[in-house]
C-alpha positions in Angstrom: -22.2 13.8 21.5 -24.2 12.0 18.5 -22.0 12.9 16.1 -18.7 11.1 18.4 -21.0 8.1 18.7 -22.0 7.0 15.4 -17.9 7.8 14.5 -16.9 4.9 17.2 -19.6 2.9 15.8 -18.4 3.0 11.2 -16.8 0.1 10.2 -13.0 0.4 10.0 -13.1 0.4 6.4 -14.4 3.7 6.8 -11.6 5.1 9.5 -9.2 3.7 7.0 -10.5 5.4 3.5 -10.5 8.6 5.7 -7.2 8.6 6.3 -6.8 9.2 2.4 -9.4 11.0 2.1 -8.4 13.3 4.5 -5.0 14.0 2.9 -6.0 13.6 -0.4 -5.8 17.7 -1.0 -3.1 18.3 1.8 0.1 20.1 -0.1 2.6 17.9 2.2 1.4 14.7 1.2 1.6 13.0 -2.6 -1.8 10.6 -3.4 -1.9 8.2 -5.5 -5.5 6.3 -6.1 -6.3 4.0 -9.3 -9.5 3.3 -9.8 -10.2 -0.7 -10.7 -11.6 0.8 -14.3 -8.4 2.3 -14.7 -6.7 -0.5 -14.0 -8.6 -2.5 -16.9 -8.3 0.5 -19.5 -4.3 0.1 -19.2 -5.1 -4.1 -19.0 -7.1 -3.7 -22.5 -4.2 -1.2 -24.2 -1.9 -2.7 -26.6 -1.5 -6.2 -24.8 -1.3 -9.7 -27.0 -4.2 -11.3 -25.3 -2.2 -14.5 -26.3 0.5 -14.0 -24.2 0.3 -15.8 -20.9 2.0 -12.8 -19.1 -0.4 -10.6 -20.7 -3.0 -12.9 -19.5 -1.9 -13.3 -16.1 -1.8 -9.1 -16.3 -5.3 -8.3 -17.1 -6.4 -10.9 -14.7 -4.3 -9.3 -11.7 -5.5 -6.1 -12.8 -8.9 -6.6 -13.1 -8.9 -8.3 -9.0 -8.1 -4.7 -7.8 -11.0 -3.1 -6.0 -8.3 -0.4 -4.4 -5.0 1.2 -5.1 -4.3 4.6 -3.0 -1.0 5.7 -1.6 0.4 8.2 0.8 3.8 10.2 1.2 5.3 13.0 3.2 7.7 14.0 4.3 6.0 16.2 7.3 7.0 14.7 10.3 4.2 15.1 12.0 1.7 13.6 9.2 4.9 10.6 8.9 3.7 10.1 12.6 0.0 10.0 12.4 0.1 7.6 8.7 2.0 4.7 11.3 -0.3 4.7 14.3 -3.3 4.7 11.6 -0.8 1.8 9.9 -1.0 0.1 13.5 -4.6 0.5 13.9 -5.6 -0.1 11.3 -3.2 -3.4 11.0 -5.4 -4.5 14.4 -8.6 -3.5 13.6 -8.9 -5.6 10.9 -6.9 -8.4 11.8 -3.8 -8.1 9.3 -1.0 -10.4 10.4 2.4 -8.2 9.5 4.4 -10.9 6.2 7.6 -9.0 6.6 9.7 -7.0 8.1 12.4 -5.1 6.1 15.1 -2.7 8.0 17.9 -1.6 5.2 20.4 1.3 5.3 18.0 4.0 6.6 14.6 2.6 5.6 12.2 0.4 7.3 9.2 -1.2 5.3 7.1 -3.1 7.0 3.8 -5.6 5.0 0.7 -6.7 6.0 -1.7 -8.6 4.8 -5.2 -9.8 5.6 -4.8 -13.7 3.9 -7.3 -15.6 2.1 -8.1 -19.0 1.8 -5.9 -19.5 -1.1 -1.5 -19.6 -0.4 0.1 -16.4 -2.4 -3.3 -14.9 -2.8 -4.2 -12.2 -0.4 -7.4 -9.7 0.4 -5.7 -6.8 1.6 -2.3 -5.5 1.6 -1.1 -2.7 3.2 2.5 -1.2 3.3 4.3 0.9 5.4 7.7 2.5 4.6 9.2 4.9 7.0 13.0 6.3 6.9 15.1 5.9 10.4 15.6 9.1 12.4 18.3 8.3 13.9 20.3 7.4 10.4 18.6 11.1 9.2 19.4 13.3 12.0 22.9 12.0 12.0 23.7 12.9 9.1 21.9 16.1 8.7 19.7 15.0 5.5 16.7 16.3 4.1 13.1 15.5 5.5 12.1 11.6 6.2 10.1 10.3 4.0 7.1 8.0 4.9 4.8 6.2 2.2 1.3 4.2 3.2 -0.1 2.2 0.4 -3.3 0.5 0.5 -4.3 -2.3 -1.7 -7.3 -4.3 -1.6 -9.1 -6.8 -3.5 -7.8 -10.5 -4.6 -4.2 -9.8 -4.6 -1.6 -12.3 -6.1 1.9 -10.7 -4.3 3.8 -12.3 -7.0 1.8 -10.6 -9.5 1.9 -6.9 -8.0 4.8 -6.6 -7.7 5.9 -7.7 -11.9 2.5 -4.8 -12.2 4.2 -2.4 -10.0 7.7 -2.7 -12.0 5.5 -3.0 -15.4 3.8 0.6 -14.1 6.8 2.2 -12.4 4.5 2.8 -9.8 5.3 4.4 -6.2 6.9 1.9 -4.3 7.9 -0.5 -6.5 11.1 -0.8 -5.0 10.2 -2.3 -1.6 7.2 -4.4 -3.5 9.9 -6.6 -5.5 11.7 -6.5 -2.0 8.6 -8.6 -0.8 9.0 -11.0 -4.4 12.9 -11.2 -3.6 12.6 -12.3 0.1 9.1 -14.4 0.9 7.7 -17.3 -1.1 4.2 -17.4 0.5 
C-alpha cells in the first residue's frame, strides 16, 4: 500500500521517464535516447565554428537535456503511448501547439512555453496512423511514435538538427516548421 501511495506522490517527470524506462528494452518497441553529451560531441565534429549556421547548431544541441523517442506497431502499446501522452500533457500543463492530419497520419505537437517567442522548454510529439484508414485498406500494422525533447528548444533549429542527423520523426518536425510561425 505504501508503494502505491509513494508512486502517486512522485513528481510528473518521474512518471514521464518511466514510460521510456518501461519500454526501452521491449522487443516490440524501437527506443532512441540521445544524451546531451552525445549532442555536444556531434556538435564539435568537423564543424566550421566560423559558419553562422554551425554556430547556431552548436548552441541548439548544447541546450538539449533530454531527447527520447519510442515507436511501435503493437496496437496495445500504441494505446498506452497515446494515453501516456494525454496524461503527461495534462499533468505538466503543456499546450497543443499544432495538430496535423495528413492522409492516414495524425501528428500532435505539445509544448511547454518559455518566456521567449519561438523557444520552448519542452516538446512532446505524438504520431499515430489512423486505424480506420489502415483497416479499410488492410495495410500492415499502424505505427505510433512518442517523442520527448526537454531543454531550451528553438523550434526552428530543432527541425534543422533532425534533418541534419536524419533523426526519427524528422518529417513530422519539418511539418511544424513549415506550418507554424511562433
